[in-house]
BAFI-3210 file (N, C-alpha, C; in Angstrom, 3 decimals, decimal comma, padded with zeros to 6 digits):
// residues 304
n [1|2|3|4|5|6|7|8|9|10|11|12|13|14|15|16|17|18|19|20|21|22|23|24|25|26|27|28|29|30|31|32|33|34|35|36|37|38|39|40|41|42|43|44|45|46|47|48|49|50|51|52|53|54|55|56|57|58|59|60|61|62|63|64|65|66|67|68|69|70|71|72|73|74|75|76|77|78|79|80|81|82|83|84|85|86|87|88|89|90|91|92|93|94|95|96|97|98|99|100|101|102|103|104|105|106|107|108|109|110|111|112|113|114|115|116|117|118|119|120|121|122|123|124|125|126|127|128|129|130|131|132|133|134|135|136|137|138|139|140|141|142|143|144|145|146|147|148|149|150|151|152|153|154|155|156|157|158|159|160|161|162|163|164|165|166|167|168|169|170|171|172|173|174|175|176|177|178|179|180|181|182|183|184|185|186|187|188|189|190|191|192|193|194|195|196|197|198|199|200|201|202|203|204|205|206|207|208|209|210|211|212|213|214|215|216|217|218|219|220|221|222|223|224|225|226|227|228|229|230|231|232|233|234|235|236|237|238|239|240|241|242|243|244|245|246|247|248|249|250|251|252|253|254|255|256|257|258|259|260|261|262|263|264|265|266|267|268|269|270|271|272|273|274|275|276|277|278|279|280|281|282|283|284|285|286|287|288|289|290|291|292|293|294|295|296|297|298|299|300|301|302|303|304]
n.u [-079,201|-082,424|-085,011|-086,521|-089,849|-091,285|-093,086|-092,320|-089,565|-090,423|-091,198|-088,564|-086,495|-088,958|-088,018|-085,181|-085,363|-086,835|-084,739|-082,579|-084,507|-085,003|-082,026|-081,631|-082,789|-082,138|-079,690|-080,100|-081,302|-078,950|-077,067|-078,557|-078,399|-075,709|-075,017|-076,789|-076,129|-073,828|-073,872|-076,451|-073,271|-071,904|-073,850|-074,623|-072,179|-071,862|-073,918|-073,008|-070,675|-071,709|-074,171|-072,340|-070,731|-072,193|-073,522|-071,943|-072,741|-075,628|-076,755|-074,684|-074,229|-072,443|-070,653|-070,398|-069,439|-066,837|-066,194|-064,852|-063,400|-061,470|-059,122|-057,779|-057,223|-056,898|-058,514|-058,962|-059,332|-061,539|-061,783|-061,462|-061,013|-060,539|-058,915|-056,087|-055,963|-057,682|-056,107|-054,369|-054,349|-055,774|-053,078|-051,599|-052,742|-053,428|-050,732|-049,636|-051,469|-050,145|-047,979|-047,337|-049,759|-048,580|-046,652|-047,653|-049,044|-047,688|-046,244|-047,714|-048,844|-045,592|-045,246|-047,709|-048,027|-045,091|-042,962|-041,295|-042,262|-041,418|-039,404|-041,699|-043,176|-041,627|-041,720|-044,146|-045,218|-043,309|-044,573|-047,245|-047,039|-046,125|-048,760|-048,711|-047,195|-046,935|-048,738|-047,784|-044,850|-044,645|-044,261|-042,423|-040,380|-040,243|-039,806|-036,899|-035,398|-036,909|-037,592|-034,727|-033,159|-034,540|-033,998|-030,970|-030,122|-031,959|-031,635|-032,187|-034,298|-036,258|-037,043|-039,020|-042,308|-044,873|-043,513|-042,187|-044,547|-046,231|-044,156|-044,885|-047,103|-047,206|-046,115|-047,228|-049,728|-048,968|-048,938|-051,765|-052,628|-050,555|-051,509|-054,412|-054,849|-052,651|-054,809|-056,807|-056,272|-055,140|-056,882|-058,221|-060,031|-057,772|-057,925|-057,876|-055,460|-054,288|-055,643|-055,088|-051,963|-051,815|-052,734|-051,193|-050,168|-047,478|-046,357|-046,818|-047,905|-050,738|-050,452|-050,667|-053,422|-055,115|-054,685|-055,356|-057,258|-059,185|-058,701|-060,152|-061,961|-061,030|-058,771|-059,321|-060,992|-058,799|-057,073|-058,945|-059,622|-056,227|-056,771|-058,320|-056,585|-054,950|-055,366|-056,578|-055,362|-053,344|-051,016|-048,187|-048,369|-048,398|-045,677|-044,363|-045,166|-044,942|-046,648|-047,563|-049,951|-050,484|-051,417|-050,304|-047,556|-045,136|-043,500|-041,976|-042,971|-043,946|-046,975|-050,758|-052,916|-056,186|-057,073|-054,884|-055,007|-057,236|-056,278|-054,317|-055,546|-057,927|-057,678|-057,953|-059,738|-062,449|-066,230|-066,755|-064,832|-064,535|-066,068|-066,231|-063,909|-065,177|-067,062|-064,852|-063,700|-066,413|-066,349|-063,709|-064,664|-067,498|-065,148|-063,900|-065,725|-065,941|-064,010|-063,988|-066,405|-065,770|-063,928|-064,933|-066,311|-064,759|-063,685|-065,506|-066,509|-064,027|-065,559|-066,858]
n.v [127,131|127,929|126,208|125,121|125,431|123,013|122,307|124,366|123,159|120,884|121,872|123,031|120,151|119,635|120,759|120,304|117,977|118,183|119,366|118,061|115,821|117,244|118,215|115,745|114,232|115,773|115,688|112,851|113,201|115,257|113,079|110,968|112,676|113,066|110,121|109,386|111,642|110,507|108,515|109,253|110,389|108,868|107,464|108,850|109,560|106,707|107,330|108,761|108,135|105,537|106,426|108,415|107,008|104,834|105,651|105,548|103,114|102,986|105,227|106,043|103,150|101,888|098,716|096,957|094,536|094,159|096,482|095,626|093,267|094,339|095,366|097,297|100,569|103,443|106,774|108,896|107,029|106,063|103,820|101,806|099,792|097,581|095,458|094,719|096,749|095,320|093,153|093,424|094,417|093,307|091,032|092,843|093,269|090,682|089,769|091,646|091,047|088,854|088,518|090,088|090,030|087,842|088,203|090,272|089,749|087,296|089,475|091,043|088,631|088,538|090,757|091,538|089,131|087,101|089,443|091,482|093,205|096,088|096,320|095,760|098,307|099,915|098,684|098,783|101,828|102,522|100,979|102,092|104,404|104,598|104,438|107,423|107,853|109,908|108,966|109,012|109,039|107,021|106,248|107,529|106,512|103,679|104,426|105,026|103,287|100,453|099,818|100,372|098,426|096,173|096,275|096,283|093,874|091,751|092,295|094,070|095,941|098,529|099,453|099,401|097,845|094,693|093,370|095,505|097,164|095,344|094,920|097,664|097,892|095,667|096,752|099,149|098,091|097,154|098,116|098,971|095,919|095,193|096,262|096,109|093,446|093,397|094,434|092,633|090,664|090,711|090,901|088,725|086,566|086,084|083,453|081,635|081,149|079,960|077,863|076,403|075,782|074,912|072,548|070,922|072,484|073,778|077,236|077,964|076,171|076,828|079,522|079,161|077,374|078,278|080,436|082,889|080,985|082,706|084,303|085,441|087,095|089,300|089,150|088,727|091,261|093,027|092,177|092,808|095,876|096,157|095,290|097,511|099,362|098,919|098,153|100,165|102,468|104,968|107,028|106,172|103,755|104,731|105,964|103,286|101,731|101,740|102,262|100,559|098,996|097,433|092,612|091,462|089,414|088,165|088,946|091,387|093,304|096,325|098,064|099,318|099,250|099,915|102,182|103,751|104,208|106,342|107,834|109,124|110,060|111,265|113,809|115,706|114,952|114,164|114,037|111,491|109,402|110,618|109,863|106,677|106,272|106,847|104,754|102,905|102,937|102,247|099,486|098,907|099,779|097,339|095,607|096,015|095,088|092,325|090,958|091,568|090,708|087,278|087,323|087,668|085,001|083,098|083,670|082,993|080,115|079,173|079,647|076,385]
n.w [145,785|143,766|142,832|139,178|138,763|138,457|135,858|134,116|133,883|132,774|130,109|129,142|128,157|127,166|125,194|124,439|123,191|120,841|120,006|119,738|118,191|116,062|114,711|114,634|111,981|110,273|110,023|109,224|107,145|104,945|105,189|103,677|101,183|100,330|100,104|097,787|095,912|095,013|094,087|091,968|090,212|089,913|087,612|086,250|085,332|084,195|082,339|080,653|079,144|077,683|076,357|074,624|073,614|072,176|069,835|066,877|066,433|066,881|065,476|063,103|061,497|062,347|062,006|065,525|065,601|063,938|064,438|067,396|066,511|064,533|063,491|062,972|063,415|061,910|062,086|060,300|058,648|058,557|059,885|062,408|064,453|067,415|068,176|068,876|070,838|072,715|073,880|074,460|076,797|078,581|078,368|079,756|082,514|082,730|083,382|085,316|087,513|088,199|088,840|091,025|092,653|094,279|094,808|097,079|098,802|100,583|100,935|102,618|104,962|106,121|107,707|108,429|109,785|110,441|110,572|113,010|115,772|115,391|112,583|111,355|111,546|110,221|107,868|106,896|106,793|105,165|102,981|102,505|101,263|099,211|097,644|097,694|095,516|092,685|089,067|087,308|088,370|088,401|085,798|085,065|085,938|085,213|082,614|082,253|084,664|084,344|081,096|080,064|080,948|080,114|078,121|077,183|078,594|077,390|074,761|072,828|070,286|070,986|073,973|075,407|076,208|076,349|078,310|079,923|080,212|082,183|084,872|085,610|085,989|087,874|090,207|090,952|091,974|094,270|096,595|097,373|097,467|099,434|101,562|102,357|102,134|104,274|106,564|106,740|107,386|109,868|110,619|111,715|114,556|117,393|118,361|116,664|115,842|117,686|118,210|116,055|116,803|118,668|118,073|116,865|114,446|112,784|113,206|109,838|108,678|109,379|108,782|105,733|105,944|107,909|108,537|106,311|103,842|106,114|105,852|103,679|101,781|102,794|101,383|098,688|098,321|098,405|095,602|093,760|094,617|093,202|090,721|090,034|089,604|088,446|085,820|084,742|085,307|083,137|082,131|083,045|081,842|078,599|078,851|079,051|077,305|074,574|072,151|069,987|067,088|067,414|067,210|070,238|070,272|071,684|074,715|074,593|072,785|070,810|072,617|072,698|075,003|075,932|077,472|077,038|074,874|074,430|075,369|074,464|072,299|072,397|073,163|070,690|068,732|066,901|066,376|065,502|065,630|067,782|069,061|068,898|070,678|073,339|072,999|073,142|075,927|077,056|076,317|077,077|080,359|080,233|080,650|082,665|085,536|083,733|084,887|087,546|088,371|087,479|089,100|092,281|091,578|091,976|094,807|095,693|095,246|096,506|098,932|099,662]
ca.u [-080,301|-084,006|-085,151|-087,214|-090,437|-091,524|-093,493|-091,047|-088,447|-090,760|-090,665|-086,935|-086,200|-089,633|-087,609|-083,534|-085,747|-087,057|-083,704|-082,228|-084,576|-084,333|-080,813|-080,834|-083,521|-081,563|-078,458|-079,744|-081,269|-077,421|-076,258|-078,729|-078,050|-074,686|-075,076|-077,439|-074,856|-072,501|-075,106|-075,916|-072,796|-071,580|-075,266|-074,214|-071,468|-071,519|-075,028|-073,064|-070,608|-072,742|-074,688|-072,203|-070,213|-073,882|-073,937|-071,791|-073,354|-077,325|-077,135|-074,911|-074,476|-071,210|-070,600|-069,787|-067,999|-065,684|-065,382|-064,058|-062,506|-061,054|-057,515|-057,198|-057,354|-057,449|-059,301|-058,688|-060,503|-062,632|-061,267|-061,925|-060,541|-059,438|-058,528|-054,871|-055,551|-058,414|-055,599|-053,116|-054,815|-055,761|-052,471|-051,114|-053,785|-052,955|-048,953|-049,809|-051,928|-049,094|-047,126|-048,475|-051,139|-048,161|-045,415|-048,120|-049,713|-046,428|-045,135|-049,301|-047,867|-044,478|-046,454|-048,615|-047,622|-044,093|-042,321|-040,947|-043,311|-039,446|-039,753|-043,779|-043,398|-041,019|-042,242|-046,085|-045,582|-042,947|-045,307|-048,215|-046,117|-045,746|-049,270|-048,767|-046,287|-048,252|-048,795|-046,691|-043,595|-044,214|-044,070|-040,110|-039,092|-040,151|-038,245|-035,749|-034,405|-036,781|-036,824|-033,716|-032,970|-035,095|-033,844|-029,434|-030,553|-032,688|-030,748|-034,384|-034,279|-036,598|-037,084|-040,415|-042,777|-045,690|-043,223|-041,917|-046,252|-046,716|-043,672|-044,848|-048,222|-047,282|-045,298|-048,075|-050,631|-048,475|-049,207|-052,792|-052,576|-050,007|-051,963|-055,902|-054,307|-052,832|-055,488|-057,855|-055,065|-054,823|-058,418|-057,837|-059,526|-056,180|-058,200|-058,309|-054,264|-053,743|-056,247|-054,374|-051,477|-052,454|-053,205|-049,742|-049,575|-046,660|-046,483|-045,992|-048,920|-051,573|-050,644|-051,433|-054,031|-056,130|-055,673|-054,817|-058,902|-060,346|-058,855|-059,951|-062,543|-060,363|-057,485|-059,762|-061,305|-057,229|-057,095|-059,610|-058,966|-054,911|-057,186|-059,185|-055,725|-054,193|-056,537|-057,305|-053,764|-053,066|-049,426|-047,631|-048,417|-047,680|-043,978|-043,305|-045,828|-043,835|-047,406|-047,772|-051,531|-050,050|-051,563|-049,234|-047,502|-044,536|-043,646|-041,246|-043,882|-044,495|-048,570|-051,244|-053,760|-057,414|-056,590|-053,397|-056,048|-058,436|-055,975|-053,725|-056,793|-059,650|-057,624|-058,254|-060,767|-064,227|-067,275|-067,240|-063,656|-064,290|-067,857|-065,673|-063,272|-065,932|-067,293|-063,099|-064,564|-067,545|-065,293|-063,125|-065,606|-067,314|-063,778|-062,863|-066,994|-065,916|-063,312|-065,074|-067,399|-064,663|-062,581|-066,235|-066,355|-063,247|-064,127|-067,351|-066,300|-063,279|-065,309|-067,453]
ca.v [128,065|127,968|125,038|126,081|124,547|120,841|122,951|124,879|121,972|120,398|122,683|122,449|118,854|118,707|121,851|119,568|117,036|118,030|120,289|116,631|115,264|117,782|118,014|114,204|113,725|116,705|114,277|111,606|113,617|115,185|111,861|110,599|113,059|112,495|108,444|110,006|112,360|109,013|106,990|109,502|111,088|107,213|106,808|110,226|109,003|105,456|107,276|109,593|107,540|104,622|107,429|108,687|105,171|103,746|107,010|104,946|102,043|103,234|106,036|105,933|101,690|101,655|097,452|096,977|092,722|094,616|097,132|094,662|092,039|094,805|095,012|098,244|101,420|103,937|106,926|109,727|106,455|105,457|102,751|101,555|097,699|097,832|094,528|094,261|096,670|094,749|091,839|093,761|095,079|091,674|090,448|093,316|092,774|089,214|089,003|092,202|089,901|086,890|088,953|091,610|089,581|086,892|088,974|091,379|088,414|087,191|090,651|090,754|088,223|089,132|092,421|091,218|087,192|087,277|090,259|091,871|094,945|097,004|095,962|095,725|099,297|100,002|098,404|099,398|103,094|103,204|100,435|102,565|105,724|104,001|104,812|108,214|108,948|109,706|106,998|109,182|109,164|105,326|105,829|107,635|105,500|102,545|104,484|105,462|102,168|099,327|100,137|100,573|097,187|095,330|096,318|096,187|091,852|090,956|092,405|094,818|097,600|099,225|098,355|099,837|097,014|094,840|093,188|096,782|097,624|094,272|094,743|098,359|098,137|095,128|097,384|100,090|097,240|096,670|098,969|098,397|094,496|095,305|097,514|096,066|092,014|092,916|094,861|091,733|088,593|091,209|091,106|086,887|086,781|085,020|082,005|081,004|081,113|079,633|076,404|075,622|076,084|073,414|070,537|070,341|072,728|074,714|078,875|078,545|075,870|077,975|080,644|078,711|076,740|078,708|082,471|082,990|081,311|083,213|086,082|085,427|087,920|091,045|089,324|088,594|093,142|093,403|091,826|093,777|097,127|096,577|095,494|098,296|100,148|097,665|098,479|101,825|103,323|105,458|107,900|105,444|103,179|106,083|106,088|102,586|100,747|101,595|102,861|100,038|099,150|095,153|092,058|090,892|087,652|088,151|090,003|091,379|093,349|096,844|097,524|100,454|098,655|100,591|103,430|104,699|104,142|107,029|109,303|109,819|110,979|112,334|115,382|116,255|114,087|114,821|114,058|109,602|109,287|110,906|108,665|105,685|106,416|107,269|103,205|102,167|103,496|100,937|098,170|099,499|099,540|096,532|094,770|095,558|094,850|091,069|090,717|091,952|088,992|086,656|086,611|086,443|083,511|082,703|083,228|082,202|078,891|079,278|079,047|075,953]
ca.w [144,236|143,423|141,289|138,446|138,933|137,412|134,668|133,196|133,789|131,618|129,178|128,763|128,614|125,743|123,972|124,277|123,029|120,223|118,911|119,140|117,420|114,719|114,469|113,780|110,556|109,992|109,835|108,580|105,227|105,217|105,090|102,056|100,236|100,165|099,308|096,496|094,912|095,243|093,563|090,860|089,461|088,862|087,064|085,304|084,053|082,815|081,265|079,147|078,975|077,493|075,048|073,433|073,103|071,611|068,629|066,017|066,238|066,597|064,504|062,102|061,364|062,493|062,701|066,655|065,640|063,267|066,169|069,042|066,113|064,604|063,859|061,805|063,485|061,536|062,223|059,291|057,066|059,594|060,853|063,516|065,304|068,950|069,414|069,394|071,951|073,863|074,038|074,488|078,264|078,671|078,904|080,490|083,522|084,117|083,983|086,140|088,563|088,373|089,798|091,759|093,471|095,010|095,756|098,192|099,489|100,187|101,768|103,732|105,348|106,352|108,406|110,151|110,911|110,521|111,087|114,214|115,336|115,228|110,528|110,101|111,771|108,831|106,248|106,794|106,501|103,501|101,050|101,987|101,084|097,530|096,501|097,093|094,582|091,391|088,572|085,918|088,082|087,628|084,513|083,557|086,637|084,603|081,535|082,922|084,997|083,364|079,536|079,226|081,671|079,400|075,911|077,317|078,606|076,105|073,173|072,095|069,533|071,449|075,109|075,577|075,730|076,892|079,985|080,871|081,184|083,176|086,339|086,414|086,831|089,398|091,583|091,487|092,490|095,285|097,851|097,075|098,323|100,790|102,626|102,006|102,428|106,525|107,618|106,863|107,079|111,264|111,215|111,567|115,471|117,565|118,639|115,260|115,500|119,418|118,143|114,609|116,661|120,201|117,806|116,360|113,494|112,442|111,468|108,070|108,048|110,811|108,326|105,152|106,121|108,642|108,985|105,067|104,180|106,977|105,661|101,803|101,146|101,896|100,557|097,242|097,818|097,309|094,339|093,290|094,288|092,727|089,306|088,958|089,619|086,830|084,829|084,836|084,575|082,236|082,398|083,479|081,226|077,975|078,805|078,414|076,032|072,546|071,391|068,542|066,724|066,737|068,480|070,751|069,781|072,601|075,736|073,542|071,676|071,868|072,537|072,973|075,614|076,353|078,738|076,141|073,364|075,258|076,127|073,066|070,850|073,148|073,002|068,969|068,222|067,540|065,548|065,183|065,913|069,281|070,030|069,019|071,676|074,182|072,722|073,735|076,946|077,473|076,528|078,622|082,082|080,356|080,905|084,536|085,464|084,086|085,802|088,750|088,482|087,145|091,344|093,039|091,071|092,129|096,157|096,310|094,970|097,068|100,630|099,794]
c.u [-081,525|-084,280|-086,478|-089,005|-090,565|-092,221|-092,433|-089,917|-088,841|-090,425|-090,355|-086,927|-087,502|-088,682|-086,209|-084,403|-086,109|-086,009|-083,013|-083,007|-084,650|-082,761|-080,572|-081,328|-082,585|-080,356|-078,595|-080,127|-079,884|-076,693|-076,795|-078,764|-076,449|-074,486|-075,681|-076,419|-074,112|-073,085|-075,537|-075,230|-072,451|-072,984|-075,399|-073,227|-071,285|-072,891|-074,101|-072,307|-070,582|-073,645|-074,034|-071,701|-070,627|-073,745|-073,695|-072,482|-074,961|-077,756|-076,051|-073,864|-073,113|-071,379|-069,945|-068,822|-067,556|-065,480|-064,438|-063,241|-061,537|-060,251|-056,863|-056,634|-056,594|-058,793|-059,492|-059,024|-061,338|-062,911|-061,074|-061,985|-059,456|-059,520|-057,959|-054,884|-056,061|-057,173|-054,486|-053,422|-055,341|-054,569|-051,416|-051,339|-053,082|-051,034|-048,632|-049,627|-051,064|-047,993|-047,459|-048,865|-049,368|-047,579|-046,185|-048,681|-048,979|-046,466|-046,526|-048,738|-046,759|-044,757|-046,481|-048,744|-046,530|-042,811|-041,944|-041,977|-042,366|-039,809|-041,162|-044,294|-042,999|-041,167|-043,287|-046,096|-044,762|-043,659|-046,843|-048,336|-046,119|-047,192|-049,999|-048,357|-047,514|-047,346|-047,664|-045,208|-042,990|-043,588|-042,610|-040,142|-038,856|-039,718|-037,606|-035,003|-035,391|-036,707|-035,647|-033,027|-033,088|-034,247|-032,223|-030,250|-031,267|-032,728|-031,791|-034,033|-034,838|-036,946|-038,057|-041,940|-043,789|-045,079|-042,989|-043,567|-045,629|-045,880|-043,750|-046,332|-047,618|-046,917|-045,313|-048,870|-050,498|-049,172|-050,699|-053,177|-051,992|-051,169|-053,647|-055,095|-053,854|-053,885|-056,763|-057,209|-055,010|-055,870|-058,824|-058,091|-058,050|-056,711|-057,908|-056,534|-053,580|-054,594|-055,592|-053,106|-051,147|-052,942|-052,059|-049,054|-048,784|-047,168|-046,926|-047,429|-050,437|-051,313|-051,545|-052,665|-055,305|-055,729|-056,034|-056,247|-059,363|-060,344|-059,083|-060,815|-061,620|-059,019|-058,420|-060,471|-059,866|-057,122|-057,561|-059,764|-057,171|-055,654|-057,199|-057,838|-054,973|-054,599|-056,825|-056,145|-053,333|-051,999|-049,069|-046,872|-047,466|-046,756|-043,685|-044,157|-044,841|-045,308|-048,226|-048,973|-051,222|-051,086|-050,435|-048,564|-045,980|-044,376|-042,764|-041,826|-044,450|-046,288|-049,075|-052,968|-054,956|-056,988|-055,776|-054,457|-056,530|-057,327|-055,028|-054,314|-057,556|-059,161|-058,287|-058,909|-061,947|-064,751|-067,405|-065,978|-063,915|-065,829|-066,823|-064,145|-064,086|-066,706|-065,652|-063,047|-065,083|-066,756|-064,553|-063,623|-066,348|-066,021|-063,450|-064,912|-066,426|-065,573|-063,371|-065,728|-066,283|-064,192|-063,837|-066,238|-065,822|-063,606|-064,538|-066,831|-065,140|-063,914|-066,672|-066,431]
c.v [127,388|126,634|126,045|124,346|123,409|121,818|123,374|123,759|120,841|120,644|123,003|121,452|118,142|119,324|121,150|118,737|116,756|119,463|119,275|115,881|115,712|117,535|115,956|113,597|115,285|115,807|113,694|112,226|114,768|113,477|110,781|111,246|113,429|111,344|109,566|110,520|111,173|108,398|108,589|110,029|109,745|107,132|107,845|109,852|107,950|106,085|108,227|108,949|106,500|105,543|107,725|107,548|104,478|104,492|106,382|103,830|101,903|104,447|106,112|104,741|101,198|100,304|096,979|095,324|093,388|096,440|096,953|093,737|092,569|095,172|096,655|099,799|102,968|105,353|108,318|108,338|106,134|104,112|102,280|100,472|098,236|096,249|094,241|094,888|096,360|093,552|092,438|094,125|093,836|090,730|091,109|093,530|091,351|088,851|090,001|091,635|088,481|087,637|089,801|090,517|087,867|086,876|090,378|091,097|087,728|088,653|090,560|090,786|087,977|089,850|092,197|089,141|087,521|088,136|090,667|092,962|096,371|097,158|096,539|097,398|100,465|100,544|099,013|100,685|103,213|101,913|101,634|104,121|105,142|104,246|106,070|108,934|108,527|109,214|107,488|109,535|107,750|105,083|106,155|106,976|103,921|103,330|105,059|103,884|100,438|098,709|100,009|098,923|096,518|095,198|095,830|093,945|090,827|091,302|093,414|095,772|098,607|098,711|098,445|098,525|096,396|094,453|093,912|096,806|096,827|094,935|096,757|098,823|096,930|095,729|098,468|099,604|096,881|097,676|098,628|096,711|094,434|095,556|096,845|094,482|092,408|093,415|093,636|090,610|089,303|090,851|089,746|087,018|085,281|083,371|081,057|080,237|080,181|078,058|076,038|075,147|075,042|072,815|070,569|071,148|073,934|075,920|079,214|077,733|076,389|079,414|080,603|078,177|077,394|080,096|083,043|082,742|081,953|084,800|086,264|086,406|089,005|090,557|089,241|090,168|093,389|093,395|092,494|094,843|097,165|095,700|096,127|099,179|100,166|098,283|099,696|103,043|103,693|106,158|107,320|103,816|103,452|105,554|104,818|100,854|100,291|102,034|102,391|098,915|097,895|094,755|091,298|089,217|087,178|089,281|091,708|093,210|095,070|097,243|099,260|099,431|100,037|101,895|104,359|104,953|106,210|108,109|109,773|110,832|111,927|113,792|116,411|115,289|114,552|114,493|111,898|109,112|109,567|109,811|107,712|105,231|105,962|105,115|102,299|101,877|102,406|099,764|097,964|098,638|098,305|094,763|094,316|094,965|092,956|090,038|090,601|090,308|087,949|086,354|086,649|085,785|083,164|082,252|083,496|081,098|078,467|078,853|077,955|075,009]
c.w [144,316|142,577|140,593|138,305|138,007|135,820|133,439|133,092|132,976|130,244|128,469|128,201|127,671|125,031|123,376|123,828|121,279|118,574|118,741|118,086|115,355|113,687|114,288|112,949|110,475|109,056|109,008|106,862|104,437|104,309|104,022|100,731|099,991|099,354|097,530|095,480|094,675|094,027|091,531|089,876|088,803|087,823|085,712|084,021|083,541|081,885|080,130|078,369|077,339|076,265|074,538|072,681|071,863|070,610|067,636|065,379|066,510|065,528|063,209|060,957|061,415|063,225|064,286|066,520|065,129|064,061|067,619|067,900|065,344|064,705|063,581|063,201|063,025|061,325|061,441|057,711|057,568|059,698|061,459|064,681|066,485|069,185|069,646|071,202|073,302|074,385|074,654|076,412|079,163|079,154|079,779|081,920|084,239|084,059|084,854|087,749|088,456|089,118|090,724|092,583|094,594|095,684|097,000|098,723|100,060|101,546|102,686|105,013|106,349|107,516|109,734|110,621|111,449|111,096|112,428|113,930|114,583|113,152|110,470|110,394|110,607|107,683|105,623|106,341|104,582|102,220|101,011|100,915|099,391|096,943|096,800|096,161|093,096|090,541|087,732|086,315|087,934|086,495|084,325|084,998|086,215|082,911|081,373|082,983|084,222|082,457|079,604|079,879|080,603|078,219|076,456|077,471|078,223|074,933|072,397|071,514|070,779|073,400|076,064|074,713|076,251|078,238|080,405|080,945|082,209|084,596|086,530|086,659|088,187|089,800|091,777|092,008|094,104|096,839|098,140|097,622|099,015|101,656|103,160|102,872|104,403|106,186|107,733|107,491|109,733|111,669|112,164|113,064|116,120|118,162|117,671|115,601|116,280|118,865|117,185|115,553|117,885|119,188|116,304|114,934|113,957|112,498|111,058|108,165|108,318|109,649|107,246|104,745|107,363|108,403|107,655|104,144|105,162|106,977|103,963|101,494|101,368|101,674|099,002|097,753|097,652|096,056|093,583|093,256|093,830|091,325|088,778|088,671|088,042|085,976|084,278|085,082|083,017|082,035|082,291|082,450|079,594|077,216|078,489|077,568|074,927|071,777|070,049|068,014|066,606|067,605|068,683|070,718|071,445|074,163|075,456|072,941|072,099|071,744|072,893|073,981|076,028|076,718|077,807|075,040|073,565|074,858|075,494|072,857|070,985|073,149|071,516|068,281|068,949|065,928|065,729|065,899|067,860|069,908|070,239|069,844|073,045|074,034|073,404|074,756|077,752|077,438|077,402|080,693|081,516|081,215|082,467|085,149|085,093|084,866|087,164|089,576|088,545|089,165|091,659|092,594|091,798|093,876|096,202|096,350|095,620|098,722|100,413|100,182]
res [x|x|x|x|x|x|x|x|x|x|x|x|x|x|x|x|x|x|x|x|x|x|x|x|x|x|x|x|x|x|x|x|x|x|x|x|x|x|x|x|x|x|x|x|x|x|x|x|x|x|x|x|x|x|x|x|x|x|x|x|x|x|x|x|x|x|x|x|x|x|x|x|x|x|x|x|x|x|x|x|x|x|x|x|x|x|x|x|x|x|x|x|x|x|x|x|x|x|x|x|x|x|x|x|x|x|x|x|x|x|x|x|x|x|x|x|x|x|x|x|x|x|x|x|x|x|x|x|x|x|x|x|x|x|x|x|x|x|x|x|x|x|x|x|x|x|x|x|x|x|x|x|x|x|x|x|x|x|x|x|x|x|x|x|x|x|x|x|x|x|x|x|x|x|x|x|x|x|x|x|x|x|x|x|x|x|x|x|x|x|x|x|x|x|x|x|x|x|x|x|x|x|x|x|x|x|x|x|x|x|x|x|x|x|x|x|x|x|x|x|x|x|x|x|x|x|x|x|x|x|x|x|x|x|x|x|x|x|x|x|x|x|x|x|x|x|x|x|x|x|x|x|x|x|x|x|x|x|x|x|x|x|x|x|x|x|x|x|x|x|x|x|x|x|x|x|x|x|x|x|x|x|x|x|x|x|x|x|x|x|x|x|x|x|x|x|x|x|x|x|x|x|x|x]
***
């Protein structure tokens, strides 16, 4: 075949390089646009919530301290106190973490370090499938199984309680904690395990003294993600909480967490009532940031 002259080959290469350069620049701009869109969306949502939620305290003269520490929530009488909801949310979150984190972590360790591959291949997809179940179905399960169980065995007049919320949230956070923690543990290099075993450590000792500390950052990420699932859950909590506006003093008390309050009343609220629900969202958002900050500090302290 006749070859193109050197000049024509140079022109073709130049055109090809220009085309590649143009595509690379276009791809970079597209990726930048997607990244900026995500950040802008987050800022718009946060800005809107904080704007609407701050209006009662800036423009209408309501006391923020009365809002935080008040115990009465009666919108028809202009009483907006969310302390019972804050306490209920804190207790429900801490309780679900106490149950969900050990169970999820031990499950992840079992699947990644102890279980035969045939069993791990069976259990891992089943755990991951839990994450795809709609939250309302968790609530229906809690209402049909957990609530009657607590009512019958604890001899309660009403099974919808803080304890029921804790159990449902603990179950809901399991797939997130197990999946992320398992991935983090599997990512630990085999040389860590081999070195520990070579020094005479047992398998269990190697897991808890070498592997788990090495995967600490991934495990903490799993806990934070599970925490986010627990704090932000609404539909399942509505069905099992009992909706009582009191400060819980027992696991058997009915409660109304922050998310439930917003979901129940936002549909018909207007004016100051609606703005106070946005203020409740601000408190919830701040609560999530505070817990994430505490967990990150615990993680950093554990690394020293």
